[in-house]
C-alpha positions as CSV (number, residue, x, y, z in Angstrom):
1,X,191.9,-126.5,99.4
2,X,194.9,-124.9,101.1
3,X,196.1,-125.7,104.6
4,X,194.9,-122.2,105.6
5,X,191.4,-122.9,104.2
6,X,191.3,-126.2,106.1
7,X,192.4,-124.5,109.3
8,X,189.7,-121.8,108.8
9,X,186.9,-124.3,108.2
10,X,188.0,-126.5,111.2
11,X,188.3,-123.5,113.5
12,X,184.9,-122.0,112.5
13,X,183.2,-125.4,112.8
14,X,184.5,-125.5,116.4
15,X,183.3,-121.9,116.9
16,X,186.7,-120.7,118.0
17,X,188.2,-117.3,117.4
18,X,191.7,-116.9,116.1
19,X,192.7,-115.6,119.5
20,X,191.3,-118.7,121.3
21,X,193.0,-121.2,119.0
22,X,196.2,-119.2,119.2
23,X,196.1,-119.3,123.0
24,X,195.6,-123.1,122.9
25,X,198.7,-123.4,120.6
26,X,200.7,-120.9,122.7
27,X,201.3,-118.6,119.7
28,X,200.2,-115.0,119.0
29,X,197.0,-114.3,117.2
30,X,199.0,-112.6,114.5
31,X,201.1,-115.7,113.9
32,X,197.9,-117.8,113.7
33,X,196.4,-115.3,111.3
34,X,199.4,-115.6,109.0
35,X,199.2,-119.4,109.1
36,X,195.5,-119.3,108.3
37,X,196.1,-116.9,105.4
38,X,199.0,-119.0,104.0
39,X,201.4,-116.2,104.6
40,X,203.6,-118.3,106.8
41,X,204.5,-122.0,106.8
42,X,203.9,-123.8,110.1
43,X,206.7,-125.3,112.0
44,X,206.6,-129.1,112.8
45,X,205.4,-128.2,116.3
46,X,202.7,-125.9,115.0
47,X,201.5,-128.6,112.6
48,X,201.1,-131.0,115.5
49,X,199.2,-128.3,117.5
50,X,197.0,-127.5,114.5
51,X,196.1,-131.2,114.1
52,X,195.4,-131.6,117.8
53,X,193.4,-128.5,118.6
54,X,191.4,-128.4,115.3
55,X,190.8,-132.1,115.2
56,X,192.2,-132.6,111.7
57,X,193.0,-136.2,110.7
58,X,196.6,-136.9,109.5
59,X,195.5,-137.9,106.0
60,X,193.4,-134.8,105.6
61,X,196.1,-132.6,107.0
62,X,198.8,-133.9,104.6
63,X,196.4,-133.8,101.6
64,X,196.4,-130.0,102.1
65,X,200.2,-129.5,102.2
66,X,201.4,-128.1,98.8
67,X,203.5,-130.6,96.9
68,X,206.5,-128.2,96.7
69,X,206.7,-128.3,100.6
70,X,206.5,-132.1,100.9
71,X,209.6,-134.2,101.4
72,X,209.6,-137.2,99.1
């Protein structure tokens, strides 16, 4: 599962629209959409906001980061 898929599942489970979660994160709906569709990589701040507002555990969050983007 990609990070975007994880974000989509968590957001729909919470019954939030992209616009609602984007407002909570203080980003545009377009930016959130690109993150959810894996067209844009989140910043560190956005990663923290995603975890907080979508209630994603740290281990689940990092299990969904592609290996090529991880720092070893």
